[in-house]
PyMOL Python script that loads the backbone (N, CA, C, O; Angstrom):
from pymol import cmd

cmd.read_pdbstr("""\
ATOM      1  N   MET A   1       0.848  -1.163   0.000  1.00  0.00           N
ATOM      2  CA  MET A   1       0.000   0.000   0.000  1.00  0.00           C
ATOM      3  C   MET A   1       0.897   1.230   0.000  1.00  0.00           C
ATOM      4  O   MET A   1       1.888   1.277   0.729  1.00  0.00           O
ATOM      5  N   PRO A   2       0.562   2.202  -0.795  1.00  0.00           N
ATOM      6  CA  PRO A   2       1.443   3.364  -0.931  1.00  0.00           C
ATOM      7  C   PRO A   2       1.446   4.249   0.320  1.00  0.00           C
ATOM      8  O   PRO A   2       0.476   4.299   1.076  1.00  0.00           O
ATOM      9  N   ILE A   3       2.575   4.943   0.507  1.00  0.00           N
ATOM     10  CA  ILE A   3       2.701   5.925   1.583  1.00  0.00           C
ATOM     11  C   ILE A   3       2.665   7.307   0.947  1.00  0.00           C
ATOM     12  O   ILE A   3       3.455   7.598   0.049  1.00  0.00           O
ATOM     13  N   ALA A   4       1.749   8.167   1.407  1.00  0.00           N
ATOM     14  CA  ALA A   4       1.631   9.538   0.894  1.00  0.00           C
ATOM     15  C   ALA A   4       1.511  10.483   2.084  1.00  0.00           C
ATOM     16  O   ALA A   4       0.661  10.287   2.953  1.00  0.00           O
ATOM     17  N   ASP A   5       2.362  11.509   2.123  1.00  0.00           N
ATOM     18  CA  ASP A   5       2.363  12.488   3.211  1.00  0.00           C
ATOM     19  C   ASP A   5       2.562  11.828   4.568  1.00  0.00           C
ATOM     20  O   ASP A   5       1.983  12.278   5.557  1.00  0.00           O
ATOM     21  N   GLY A   6       3.366  10.771   4.638  1.00  0.00           N
ATOM     22  CA  GLY A   6       3.638  10.077   5.892  1.00  0.00           C
ATOM     23  C   GLY A   6       2.495   9.233   6.407  1.00  0.00           C
ATOM     24  O   GLY A   6       2.511   8.808   7.563  1.00  0.00           O
ATOM     25  N   LYS A   7       1.490   8.979   5.560  1.00  0.00           N
ATOM     26  CA  LYS A   7       0.335   8.180   5.970  1.00  0.00           C
ATOM     27  C   LYS A   7       0.094   7.054   4.972  1.00  0.00           C
ATOM     28  O   LYS A   7       0.448   7.162   3.798  1.00  0.00           O
ATOM     29  N   THR A   8      -0.509   5.977   5.453  1.00  0.00           N
ATOM     30  CA  THR A   8      -0.819   4.832   4.609  1.00  0.00           C
ATOM     31  C   THR A   8      -2.079   4.148   5.134  1.00  0.00           C
ATOM     32  O   THR A   8      -2.731   4.637   6.057  1.00  0.00           O
ATOM     33  N   LYS A   9      -2.401   3.028   4.540  1.00  0.00           N
ATOM     34  CA  LYS A   9      -3.507   2.202   5.003  1.00  0.00           C
ATOM     35  C   LYS A   9      -2.925   0.896   5.530  1.00  0.00           C
ATOM     36  O   LYS A   9      -1.890   0.433   5.051  1.00  0.00           O
ATOM     37  N   ILE A  10      -3.589   0.306   6.511  1.00  0.00           N
ATOM     38  CA  ILE A  10      -3.154  -0.971   7.064  1.00  0.00           C
ATOM     39  C   ILE A  10      -4.322  -1.940   6.974  1.00  0.00           C
ATOM     40  O   ILE A  10      -5.447  -1.617   7.356  1.00  0.00           O
ATOM     41  N   LEU A  11      -4.040  -3.120   6.469  1.00  0.00           N
ATOM     42  CA  LEU A  11      -5.042  -4.171   6.349  1.00  0.00           C
ATOM     43  C   LEU A  11      -4.956  -5.066   7.581  1.00  0.00           C
ATOM     44  O   LEU A  11      -3.890  -5.601   7.890  1.00  0.00           O
ATOM     45  N   LEU A  12      -6.063  -5.228   8.278  1.00  0.00           N
ATOM     46  CA  LEU A  12      -6.115  -6.057   9.482  1.00  0.00           C
ATOM     47  C   LEU A  12      -6.855  -7.350   9.172  1.00  0.00           C
ATOM     48  O   LEU A  12      -7.951  -7.328   8.613  1.00  0.00           O
ATOM     49  N   LEU A  13      -6.253  -8.470   9.536  1.00  0.00           N
ATOM     50  CA  LEU A  13      -6.858  -9.780   9.313  1.00  0.00           C
ATOM     51  C   LEU A  13      -6.883 -10.566  10.613  1.00  0.00           C
ATOM     52  O   LEU A  13      -5.882 -10.618  11.327  1.00  0.00           O
ATOM     53  N   ARG A  14      -8.002 -11.169  10.922  1.00  0.00           N
ATOM     54  CA  ARG A  14      -8.052 -12.182  11.977  1.00  0.00           C
ATOM     55  C   ARG A  14      -7.980 -13.512  11.243  1.00  0.00           C
ATOM     56  O   ARG A  14      -8.833 -13.820  10.412  1.00  0.00           O
ATOM     57  N   VAL A  15      -6.968 -14.287  11.553  1.00  0.00           N
ATOM     58  CA  VAL A  15      -6.739 -15.510  10.785  1.00  0.00           C
ATOM     59  C   VAL A  15      -7.088 -16.742  11.600  1.00  0.00           C
ATOM     60  O   VAL A  15      -7.072 -16.718  12.831  1.00  0.00           O
ATOM     61  N   GLY A  16      -7.397 -17.799  10.905  1.00  0.00           N
ATOM     62  CA  GLY A  16      -7.630 -19.090  11.533  1.00  0.00           C
ATOM     63  C   GLY A  16      -9.072 -19.536  11.483  1.00  0.00           C
ATOM     64  O   GLY A  16     -10.004 -18.739  11.598  1.00  0.00           O
ATOM     65  N   ASP A  17      -9.227 -20.830  11.307  1.00  0.00           N
ATOM     66  CA  ASP A  17     -10.553 -21.430  11.225  1.00  0.00           C
ATOM     67  C   ASP A  17     -11.255 -21.420  12.582  1.00  0.00           C
ATOM     68  O   ASP A  17     -12.457 -21.163  12.654  1.00  0.00           O
ATOM     69  N   LYS A  18     -10.518 -21.697  13.650  1.00  0.00           N
ATOM     70  CA  LYS A  18     -11.117 -21.728  14.983  1.00  0.00           C
ATOM     71  C   LYS A  18     -11.619 -20.353  15.423  1.00  0.00           C
ATOM     72  O   LYS A  18     -12.576 -20.261  16.191  1.00  0.00           O
ATOM     73  N   ARG A  19     -10.981 -19.290  14.942  1.00  0.00           N
ATOM     74  CA  ARG A  19     -11.360 -17.925  15.321  1.00  0.00           C
ATOM     75  C   ARG A  19     -12.316 -17.297  14.308  1.00  0.00           C
ATOM     76  O   ARG A  19     -12.583 -16.097  14.373  1.00  0.00           O
ATOM     77  N   GLN A  20     -12.826 -18.086  13.382  1.00  0.00           N
ATOM     78  CA  GLN A  20     -13.730 -17.631  12.319  1.00  0.00           C
ATOM     79  C   GLN A  20     -13.155 -16.421  11.587  1.00  0.00           C
ATOM     80  O   GLN A  20     -13.813 -15.395  11.414  1.00  0.00           O
ATOM     81  N   GLY A  21     -11.914 -16.580  11.168  1.00  0.00           N
ATOM     82  CA  GLY A  21     -11.215 -15.493  10.502  1.00  0.00           C
ATOM     83  C   GLY A  21     -11.010 -15.776   9.029  1.00  0.00           C
ATOM     84  O   GLY A  21     -11.879 -16.333   8.357  1.00  0.00           O
ATOM     85  N   VAL A  22      -9.847 -15.384   8.539  1.00  0.00           N
ATOM     86  CA  VAL A  22      -9.469 -15.561   7.142  1.00  0.00           C
ATOM     87  C   VAL A  22      -8.607 -16.819   7.040  1.00  0.00           C
ATOM     88  O   VAL A  22      -7.654 -16.984   7.800  1.00  0.00           O
ATOM     89  N   VAL A  23      -8.941 -17.694   6.109  1.00  0.00           N
ATOM     90  CA  VAL A  23      -8.182 -18.928   5.908  1.00  0.00           C
ATOM     91  C   VAL A  23      -7.749 -19.033   4.450  1.00  0.00           C
ATOM     92  O   VAL A  23      -8.407 -18.507   3.554  1.00  0.00           O
ATOM     93  N   GLY A  24      -6.633 -19.722   4.229  1.00  0.00           N
ATOM     94  CA  GLY A  24      -6.136 -19.946   2.882  1.00  0.00           C
ATOM     95  C   GLY A  24      -6.691 -21.241   2.318  1.00  0.00           C
ATOM     96  O   GLY A  24      -6.819 -22.239   3.028  1.00  0.00           O
ATOM     97  N   LEU A  25      -7.017 -21.214   1.043  1.00  0.00           N
ATOM     98  CA  LEU A  25      -7.528 -22.395   0.346  1.00  0.00           C
ATOM     99  C   LEU A  25      -6.538 -22.766  -0.751  1.00  0.00           C
ATOM    100  O   LEU A  25      -6.140 -21.916  -1.548  1.00  0.00           O
ATOM    101  N   PHE A  26      -6.147 -24.020  -0.791  1.00  0.00           N
ATOM    102  CA  PHE A  26      -5.183 -24.486  -1.781  1.00  0.00           C
ATOM    103  C   PHE A  26      -5.798 -25.595  -2.614  1.00  0.00           C
ATOM    104  O   PHE A  26      -6.544 -26.433  -2.108  1.00  0.00           O
ATOM    105  N   GLN A  27      -5.472 -25.585  -3.906  1.00  0.00           N
ATOM    106  CA  GLN A  27      -5.996 -26.596  -4.811  1.00  0.00           C
ATOM    107  C   GLN A  27      -5.119 -27.838  -4.740  1.00  0.00           C
ATOM    108  O   GLN A  27      -3.924 -27.759  -5.025  1.00  0.00           O
ATOM    109  N   PRO A  28      -5.686 -28.987  -4.365  1.00  0.00           N
ATOM    110  CA  PRO A  28      -4.881 -30.215  -4.292  1.00  0.00           C
ATOM    111  C   PRO A  28      -4.733 -30.868  -5.666  1.00  0.00           C
ATOM    112  O   PRO A  28      -5.524 -30.620  -6.576  1.00  0.00           O
ATOM    113  N   GLY A  29      -3.714 -31.699  -5.796  1.00  0.00           N
ATOM    114  CA  GLY A  29      -3.537 -32.513  -6.992  1.00  0.00           C
ATOM    115  C   GLY A  29      -3.052 -31.774  -8.218  1.00  0.00           C
ATOM    116  O   GLY A  29      -3.405 -32.152  -9.335  1.00  0.00           O
ATOM    117  N   LEU A  30      -2.255 -30.732  -8.049  1.00  0.00           N
ATOM    118  CA  LEU A  30      -1.719 -29.991  -9.197  1.00  0.00           C
ATOM    119  C   LEU A  30      -0.607 -30.785  -9.870  1.00  0.00           C
ATOM    120  O   LEU A  30       0.079 -31.574  -9.220  1.00  0.00           O
ATOM    121  N   ALA A  31      -0.431 -30.577 -11.166  1.00  0.00           N
ATOM    122  CA  ALA A  31       0.681 -31.202 -11.879  1.00  0.00           C
ATOM    123  C   ALA A  31       1.986 -30.615 -11.356  1.00  0.00           C
ATOM    124  O   ALA A  31       2.130 -29.393 -11.302  1.00  0.00           O
ATOM    125  N   GLY A  32       2.925 -31.449 -10.975  1.00  0.00           N
ATOM    126  CA  GLY A  32       4.204 -30.992 -10.450  1.00  0.00           C
ATOM    127  C   GLY A  32       4.113 -30.406  -9.051  1.00  0.00           C
ATOM    128  O   GLY A  32       4.942 -29.583  -8.664  1.00  0.00           O
ATOM    129  N   GLU A  33       3.108 -30.829  -8.293  1.00  0.00           N
ATOM    130  CA  GLU A  33       2.879 -30.250  -6.963  1.00  0.00           C
ATOM    131  C   GLU A  33       4.032 -30.581  -6.007  1.00  0.00           C
ATOM    132  O   GLU A  33       4.415 -31.742  -5.864  1.00  0.00           O
ATOM    133  N   GLN A  34       4.575 -29.551  -5.359  1.00  0.00           N
ATOM    134  CA  GLN A  34       5.658 -29.714  -4.392  1.00  0.00           C
ATOM    135  C   GLN A  34       5.152 -29.596  -2.958  1.00  0.00           C
ATOM    136  O   GLN A  34       5.666 -30.266  -2.062  1.00  0.00           O
ATOM    137  N   SER A  35       4.157 -28.757  -2.740  1.00  0.00           N
ATOM    138  CA  SER A  35       3.483 -28.584  -1.458  1.00  0.00           C
ATOM    139  C   SER A  35       2.079 -28.077  -1.789  1.00  0.00           C
ATOM    140  O   SER A  35       1.805 -27.778  -2.951  1.00  0.00           O
ATOM    141  N   PRO A  36       1.188 -27.971  -0.814  1.00  0.00           N
ATOM    142  CA  PRO A  36      -0.191 -27.568  -1.141  1.00  0.00           C
ATOM    143  C   PRO A  36      -0.246 -26.258  -1.943  1.00  0.00           C
ATOM    144  O   PRO A  36       0.173 -25.205  -1.462  1.00  0.00           O
ATOM    145  N   GLY A  37      -0.762 -26.343  -3.150  1.00  0.00           N
ATOM    146  CA  GLY A  37      -0.935 -25.178  -4.005  1.00  0.00           C
ATOM    147  C   GLY A  37       0.303 -24.723  -4.760  1.00  0.00           C
ATOM    148  O   GLY A  37       0.206 -23.815  -5.585  1.00  0.00           O
ATOM    149  N   LEU A  38       1.474 -25.325  -4.509  1.00  0.00           N
ATOM    150  CA  LEU A  38       2.724 -24.919  -5.157  1.00  0.00           C
ATOM    151  C   LEU A  38       3.095 -25.922  -6.243  1.00  0.00           C
ATOM    152  O   LEU A  38       3.317 -27.102  -5.971  1.00  0.00           O
ATOM    153  N   SER A  39       3.158 -25.433  -7.468  1.00  0.00           N
ATOM    154  CA  SER A  39       3.463 -26.282  -8.618  1.00  0.00           C
ATOM    155  C   SER A  39       4.776 -25.826  -9.250  1.00  0.00           C
ATOM    156  O   SER A  39       4.987 -24.632  -9.462  1.00  0.00           O
ATOM    157  N   VAL A  40       5.654 -26.780  -9.550  1.00  0.00           N
ATOM    158  CA  VAL A  40       6.922 -26.494 -10.226  1.00  0.00           C
ATOM    159  C   VAL A  40       6.967 -27.350 -11.484  1.00  0.00           C
ATOM    160  O   VAL A  40       6.883 -28.576 -11.416  1.00  0.00           O
ATOM    161  N   ARG A  41       7.100 -26.690 -12.635  1.00  0.00           N
ATOM    162  CA  ARG A  41       7.143 -27.406 -13.923  1.00  0.00           C
ATOM    163  C   ARG A  41       8.426 -27.074 -14.667  1.00  0.00           C
ATOM    164  O   ARG A  41       8.812 -25.910 -14.771  1.00  0.00           O
ATOM    165  N   PHE A  42       9.074 -28.094 -15.178  1.00  0.00           N
ATOM    166  CA  PHE A  42      10.272 -27.912 -15.991  1.00  0.00           C
ATOM    167  C   PHE A  42       9.855 -27.401 -17.363  1.00  0.00           C
ATOM    168  O   PHE A  42       8.990 -27.993 -18.010  1.00  0.00           O
ATOM    169  N   MET A  43      10.471 -26.293 -17.815  1.00  0.00           N
ATOM    170  CA  MET A  43      10.097 -25.676 -19.087  1.00  0.00           C
ATOM    171  C   MET A  43      11.104 -25.958 -20.206  1.00  0.00           C
ATOM    172  O   MET A  43      10.792 -25.776 -21.383  1.00  0.00           O
ATOM    173  N   GLY A  44      12.300 -26.398 -19.843  1.00  0.00           N
ATOM    174  CA  GLY A  44      13.288 -26.714 -20.876  1.00  0.00           C
ATOM    175  C   GLY A  44      14.664 -26.178 -20.533  1.00  0.00           C
ATOM    176  O   GLY A  44      14.880 -25.558 -19.492  1.00  0.00           O
ATOM    177  N   ILE A  45      15.601 -26.443 -21.462  1.00  0.00           N
ATOM    178  CA  ILE A  45      16.976 -25.995 -21.295  1.00  0.00           C
ATOM    179  C   ILE A  45      17.343 -25.140 -22.501  1.00  0.00           C
ATOM    180  O   ILE A  45      17.082 -25.528 -23.640  1.00  0.00           O
ATOM    181  N   SER A  46      17.942 -23.987 -22.260  1.00  0.00           N
ATOM    182  CA  SER A  46      18.308 -23.070 -23.348  1.00  0.00           C
ATOM    183  C   SER A  46      19.604 -23.515 -24.020  1.00  0.00           C
ATOM    184  O   SER A  46      20.238 -24.478 -23.588  1.00  0.00           O
ATOM    185  N   ARG A  47      19.994 -22.803 -25.085  1.00  0.00           N
ATOM    186  CA  ARG A  47      21.247 -23.103 -25.781  1.00  0.00           C
ATOM    187  C   ARG A  47      22.456 -22.902 -24.874  1.00  0.00           C
ATOM    188  O   ARG A  47      23.510 -23.500 -25.088  1.00  0.00           O
ATOM    189  N   ASN A  48      22.292 -22.049 -23.851  1.00  0.00           N
ATOM    190  CA  ASN A  48      23.383 -21.769 -22.914  1.00  0.00           C
ATOM    191  C   ASN A  48      23.359 -22.712 -21.710  1.00  0.00           C
ATOM    192  O   ASN A  48      24.030 -22.459 -20.709  1.00  0.00           O
ATOM    193  N   ALA A  49      22.603 -23.780 -21.803  1.00  0.00           N
ATOM    194  CA  ALA A  49      22.485 -24.797 -20.754  1.00  0.00           C
ATOM    195  C   ALA A  49      21.871 -24.239 -19.476  1.00  0.00           C
ATOM    196  O   ALA A  49      22.243 -24.638 -18.372  1.00  0.00           O
ATOM    197  N   ILE A  50      20.925 -23.309 -19.634  1.00  0.00           N
ATOM    198  CA  ILE A  50      20.206 -22.753 -18.493  1.00  0.00           C
ATOM    199  C   ILE A  50      18.832 -23.401 -18.426  1.00  0.00           C
ATOM    200  O   ILE A  50      18.054 -23.346 -19.378  1.00  0.00           O
ATOM    201  N   SER A  51      18.550 -24.014 -17.287  1.00  0.00           N
ATOM    202  CA  SER A  51      17.251 -24.662 -17.087  1.00  0.00           C
ATOM    203  C   SER A  51      16.211 -23.625 -16.719  1.00  0.00           C
ATOM    204  O   SER A  51      16.496 -22.680 -15.985  1.00  0.00           O
ATOM    205  N   SER A  52      14.996 -23.805 -17.235  1.00  0.00           N
ATOM    206  CA  SER A  52      13.889 -22.907 -16.921  1.00  0.00           C
ATOM    207  C   SER A  52      12.772 -23.693 -16.254  1.00  0.00           C
ATOM    208  O   SER A  52      12.430 -24.801 -16.669  1.00  0.00           O
ATOM    209  N   TYR A  53      12.215 -23.097 -15.219  1.00  0.00           N
ATOM    210  CA  TYR A  53      11.109 -23.703 -14.487  1.00  0.00           C
ATOM    211  C   TYR A  53       9.991 -22.675 -14.344  1.00  0.00           C
ATOM    212  O   TYR A  53      10.253 -21.482 -14.191  1.00  0.00           O
ATOM    213  N   LEU A  54       8.767 -23.132 -14.394  1.00  0.00           N
ATOM    214  CA  LEU A  54       7.602 -22.302 -14.117  1.00  0.00           C
ATOM    215  C   LEU A  54       7.139 -22.648 -12.707  1.00  0.00           C
ATOM    216  O   LEU A  54       6.743 -23.781 -12.435  1.00  0.00           O
ATOM    217  N   ILE A  55       7.192 -21.672 -11.822  1.00  0.00           N
ATOM    218  CA  ILE A  55       6.781 -21.868 -10.435  1.00  0.00           C
ATOM    219  C   ILE A  55       5.494 -21.088 -10.226  1.00  0.00           C
ATOM    220  O   ILE A  55       5.456 -19.874 -10.424  1.00  0.00           O
ATOM    221  N   SER A  56       4.431 -21.793  -9.823  1.00  0.00           N
ATOM    222  CA  SER A  56       3.119 -21.174  -9.645  1.00  0.00           C
ATOM    223  C   SER A  56       2.569 -21.517  -8.270  1.00  0.00           C
ATOM    224  O   SER A  56       2.699 -22.647  -7.798  1.00  0.00           O
ATOM    225  N   LEU A  57       1.957 -20.533  -7.637  1.00  0.00           N
ATOM    226  CA  LEU A  57       1.280 -20.752  -6.366  1.00  0.00           C
ATOM    227  C   LEU A  57      -0.196 -20.462  -6.579  1.00  0.00           C
ATOM    228  O   LEU A  57      -0.578 -19.342  -6.918  1.00  0.00           O
ATOM    229  N   TYR A  58      -1.009 -21.469  -6.378  1.00  0.00           N
ATOM    230  CA  TYR A  58      -2.447 -21.341  -6.531  1.00  0.00           C
ATOM    231  C   TYR A  58      -3.073 -21.325  -5.146  1.00  0.00           C
ATOM    232  O   TYR A  58      -3.081 -22.344  -4.455  1.00  0.00           O
ATOM    233  N   CYS A  59      -3.592 -20.186  -4.741  1.00  0.00           N
ATOM    234  CA  CYS A  59      -4.265 -20.130  -3.449  1.00  0.00           C
ATOM    235  C   CYS A  59      -5.326 -19.034  -3.480  1.00  0.00           C
ATOM    236  O   CYS A  59      -5.256 -18.092  -4.269  1.00  0.00           O
ATOM    237  N   SER A  60      -6.284 -19.186  -2.619  1.00  0.00           N
ATOM    238  CA  SER A  60      -7.365 -18.210  -2.468  1.00  0.00           C
ATOM    239  C   SER A  60      -7.564 -17.983  -0.981  1.00  0.00           C
ATOM    240  O   SER A  60      -7.064 -18.742  -0.150  1.00  0.00           O
ATOM    241  N   LEU A  61      -8.296 -16.935  -0.658  1.00  0.00           N
ATOM    242  CA  LEU A  61      -8.640 -16.653   0.725  1.00  0.00           C
ATOM    243  C   LEU A  61     -10.135 -16.779   0.898  1.00  0.00           C
ATOM    244  O   LEU A  61     -10.906 -16.408   0.012  1.00  0.00           O
ATOM    245  N   ALA A  62     -10.543 -17.299   2.031  1.00  0.00           N
ATOM    246  CA  ALA A  62     -11.955 -17.338   2.386  1.00  0.00           C
ATOM    247  C   ALA A  62     -12.124 -16.527   3.666  1.00  0.00           C
ATOM    248  O   ALA A  62     -11.455 -16.788   4.666  1.00  0.00           O
ATOM    249  N   ILE A  63     -13.010 -15.554   3.631  1.00  0.00           N
ATOM    250  CA  ILE A  63     -13.302 -14.733   4.800  1.00  0.00           C
ATOM    251  C   ILE A  63     -14.573 -15.289   5.414  1.00  0.00           C
ATOM    252  O   ILE A  63     -15.645 -15.216   4.814  1.00  0.00           O
ATOM    253  N   GLN A  64     -14.449 -15.853   6.626  1.00  0.00           N
ATOM    254  CA  GLN A  64     -15.558 -16.581   7.216  1.00  0.00           C
ATOM    255  C   GLN A  64     -16.621 -15.680   7.840  1.00  0.00           C
ATOM    256  O   GLN A  64     -17.800 -16.033   7.829  1.00  0.00           O
ATOM    257  N   THR A  65     -16.239 -14.538   8.379  1.00  0.00           N
ATOM    258  CA  THR A  65     -17.207 -13.577   8.914  1.00  0.00           C
ATOM    259  C   THR A  65     -16.789 -12.194   8.460  1.00  0.00           C
ATOM    260  O   THR A  65     -15.608 -11.948   8.219  1.00  0.00           O
ATOM    261  N   GLU A  66     -17.743 -11.295   8.342  1.00  0.00           N
ATOM    262  CA  GLU A  66     -17.413  -9.977   7.790  1.00  0.00           C
ATOM    263  C   GLU A  66     -16.535  -9.136   8.714  1.00  0.00           C
ATOM    264  O   GLU A  66     -15.899  -8.190   8.248  1.00  0.00           O
ATOM    265  N   ASP A  67     -16.481  -9.449  10.004  1.00  0.00           N
ATOM    266  CA  ASP A  67     -15.620  -8.673  10.892  1.00  0.00           C
ATOM    267  C   ASP A  67     -14.210  -9.265  11.005  1.00  0.00           C
ATOM    268  O   ASP A  67     -13.438  -8.836  11.861  1.00  0.00           O
ATOM    269  N   ALA A  68     -13.863 -10.234  10.167  1.00  0.00           N
ATOM    270  CA  ALA A  68     -12.526 -10.822  10.171  1.00  0.00           C
ATOM    271  C   ALA A  68     -11.538  -9.995   9.356  1.00  0.00           C
ATOM    272  O   ALA A  68     -10.347 -10.303   9.330  1.00  0.00           O
ATOM    273  N   LEU A  69     -12.016  -8.961   8.698  1.00  0.00           N
ATOM    274  CA  LEU A  69     -11.194  -8.148   7.806  1.00  0.00           C
ATOM    275  C   LEU A  69     -11.538  -6.687   8.006  1.00  0.00           C
ATOM    276  O   LEU A  69     -12.714  -6.328   8.069  1.00  0.00           O
ATOM    277  N   ALA A  70     -10.512  -5.829   8.109  1.00  0.00           N
ATOM    278  CA  ALA A  70     -10.744  -4.395   8.286  1.00  0.00           C
ATOM    279  C   ALA A  70      -9.596  -3.617   7.668  1.00  0.00           C
ATOM    280  O   ALA A  70      -8.514  -4.165   7.456  1.00  0.00           O
ATOM    281  N   VAL A  71      -9.826  -2.341   7.377  1.00  0.00           N
ATOM    282  CA  VAL A  71      -8.807  -1.454   6.837  1.00  0.00           C
ATOM    283  C   VAL A  71      -8.731  -0.213   7.717  1.00  0.00           C
ATOM    284  O   VAL A  71      -9.748   0.417   8.005  1.00  0.00           O
ATOM    285  N   LEU A  72      -7.516   0.132   8.142  1.00  0.00           N
ATOM    286  CA  LEU A  72      -7.293   1.377   8.860  1.00  0.00           C
ATOM    287  C   LEU A  72      -6.809   2.411   7.853  1.00  0.00           C
ATOM    288  O   LEU A  72      -5.826   2.174   7.152  1.00  0.00           O
ATOM    289  N   ASP A  73      -7.481   3.550   7.770  1.00  0.00           N
ATOM    290  CA  ASP A  73      -7.098   4.621   6.854  1.00  0.00           C
ATOM    291  C   ASP A  73      -6.282   5.684   7.579  1.00  0.00           C
ATOM    292  O   ASP A  73      -6.411   5.860   8.791  1.00  0.00           O
ATOM    293  N   ASP A  74      -5.444   6.389   6.828  1.00  0.00           N
ATOM    294  CA  ASP A  74      -4.664   7.533   7.321  1.00  0.00           C
ATOM    295  C   ASP A  74      -3.830   7.199   8.555  1.00  0.00           C
ATOM    296  O   ASP A  74      -3.869   7.925   9.547  1.00  0.00           O
ATOM    297  N   VAL A  75      -3.081   6.109   8.496  1.00  0.00           N
ATOM    298  CA  VAL A  75      -2.211   5.704   9.593  1.00  0.00           C
ATOM    299  C   VAL A  75      -0.866   6.395   9.429  1.00  0.00           C
ATOM    300  O   VAL A  75      -0.238   6.289   8.376  1.00  0.00           O
ATOM    301  N   GLU A  76      -0.419   7.104  10.464  1.00  0.00           N
ATOM    302  CA  GLU A  76       0.880   7.770  10.412  1.00  0.00           C
ATOM    303  C   GLU A  76       1.977   6.733  10.604  1.00  0.00           C
ATOM    304  O   GLU A  76       1.981   5.997  11.590  1.00  0.00           O
ATOM    305  N   VAL A  77       2.904   6.679   9.656  1.00  0.00           N
ATOM    306  CA  VAL A  77       3.954   5.666   9.712  1.00  0.00           C
ATOM    307  C   VAL A  77       5.199   6.182  10.428  1.00  0.00           C
ATOM    308  O   VAL A  77       6.116   5.401  10.683  1.00  0.00           O
ATOM    309  N   GLY A  78       5.260   7.461  10.759  1.00  0.00           N
ATOM    310  CA  GLY A  78       6.425   8.021  11.432  1.00  0.00           C
ATOM    311  C   GLY A  78       6.410   7.844  12.933  1.00  0.00           C
ATOM    312  O   GLY A  78       7.426   8.079  13.586  1.00  0.00           O
ATOM    313  N   LYS A  79       5.277   7.432  13.506  1.00  0.00           N
ATOM    314  CA  LYS A  79       5.173   7.251  14.956  1.00  0.00           C
ATOM    315  C   LYS A  79       5.040   5.764  15.262  1.00  0.00           C
ATOM    316  O   LYS A  79       4.365   5.019  14.551  1.00  0.00           O
ATOM    317  N   PHE A  80       5.705   5.351  16.345  1.00  0.00           N
ATOM    318  CA  PHE A  80       5.698   3.940  16.692  1.00  0.00           C
ATOM    319  C   PHE A  80       5.739   3.802  18.203  1.00  0.00           C
ATOM    320  O   PHE A  80       6.485   4.516  18.872  1.00  0.00           O
ATOM    321  N   HIS A  81       4.951   2.899  18.740  1.00  0.00           N
ATOM    322  CA  HIS A  81       4.987   2.584  20.161  1.00  0.00           C
ATOM    323  C   HIS A  81       5.048   1.074  20.311  1.00  0.00           C
ATOM    324  O   HIS A  81       4.248   0.350  19.718  1.00  0.00           O
ATOM    325  N   ASP A  82       5.998   0.604  21.103  1.00  0.00           N
ATOM    326  CA  ASP A  82       6.188  -0.829  21.289  1.00  0.00           C
ATOM    327  C   ASP A  82       5.383  -1.293  22.485  1.00  0.00           C
ATOM    328  O   ASP A  82       5.752  -1.035  23.631  1.00  0.00           O
ATOM    329  N   TYR A  83       4.273  -1.985  22.216  1.00  0.00           N
ATOM    330  CA  TYR A  83       3.429  -2.528  23.275  1.00  0.00           C
ATOM    331  C   TYR A  83       3.941  -3.889  23.698  1.00  0.00           C
ATOM    332  O   TYR A  83       4.467  -4.628  22.865  1.00  0.00           O
ATOM    333  N   PRO A  84       3.802  -4.247  24.979  1.00  0.00           N
ATOM    334  CA  PRO A  84       4.223  -5.585  25.408  1.00  0.00           C
ATOM    335  C   PRO A  84       3.317  -6.659  24.802  1.00  0.00           C
ATOM    336  O   PRO A  84       2.119  -6.448  24.617  1.00  0.00           O
ATOM    337  N   ASP A  85       3.904  -7.797  24.501  1.00  0.00           N
ATOM    338  CA  ASP A  85       3.151  -8.899  23.904  1.00  0.00           C
ATOM    339  C   ASP A  85       2.409  -9.663  25.014  1.00  0.00           C
ATOM    340  O   ASP A  85       3.014 -10.461  25.730  1.00  0.00           O
ATOM    341  N   THR A  86       1.120  -9.419  25.150  1.00  0.00           N
ATOM    342  CA  THR A  86       0.344 -10.084  26.195  1.00  0.00           C
ATOM    343  C   THR A  86      -0.779 -10.918  25.634  1.00  0.00           C
ATOM    344  O   THR A  86      -1.566 -11.477  26.397  1.00  0.00           O
ATOM    345  N   TYR A  87      -0.881 -11.023  24.288  1.00  0.00           N
ATOM    346  CA  TYR A  87      -1.958 -11.792  23.655  1.00  0.00           C
ATOM    347  C   TYR A  87      -1.696 -13.282  23.823  1.00  0.00           C
ATOM    348  O   TYR A  87      -0.570 -13.747  23.646  1.00  0.00           O
ATOM    349  N   LYS A  88      -2.741 -14.023  24.165  1.00  0.00           N
ATOM    350  CA  LYS A  88      -2.610 -15.479  24.305  1.00  0.00           C
ATOM    351  C   LYS A  88      -3.614 -16.179  23.437  1.00  0.00           C
ATOM    352  O   LYS A  88      -3.662 -17.409  23.417  1.00  0.00           O
TER     353      LYS A  88
END
""", "prot")
cmd.dss("prot")
cmd.show_as("cartoon", "prot")
cmd.util.cbc("prot")
cmd.orient("prot")
């Protein structure tokens, strides 16, 4: 997200299925699948003996409830306060 006049936008996500947040969806069974949603395909070798591969990541997001996603507008990026980590 762009920064203009020392301000930007911040995207807030609550993640996880148990918390009814945002979860990632991956397509299983891809050709050349290396991990969920990650496909690596050999494309060939050039005259200079350089191997080429096509690496693709197929994933989508599912937002389970409408309050799992929010945007903060006009956030000043020049100010920072370090809060203690007390979330459990």
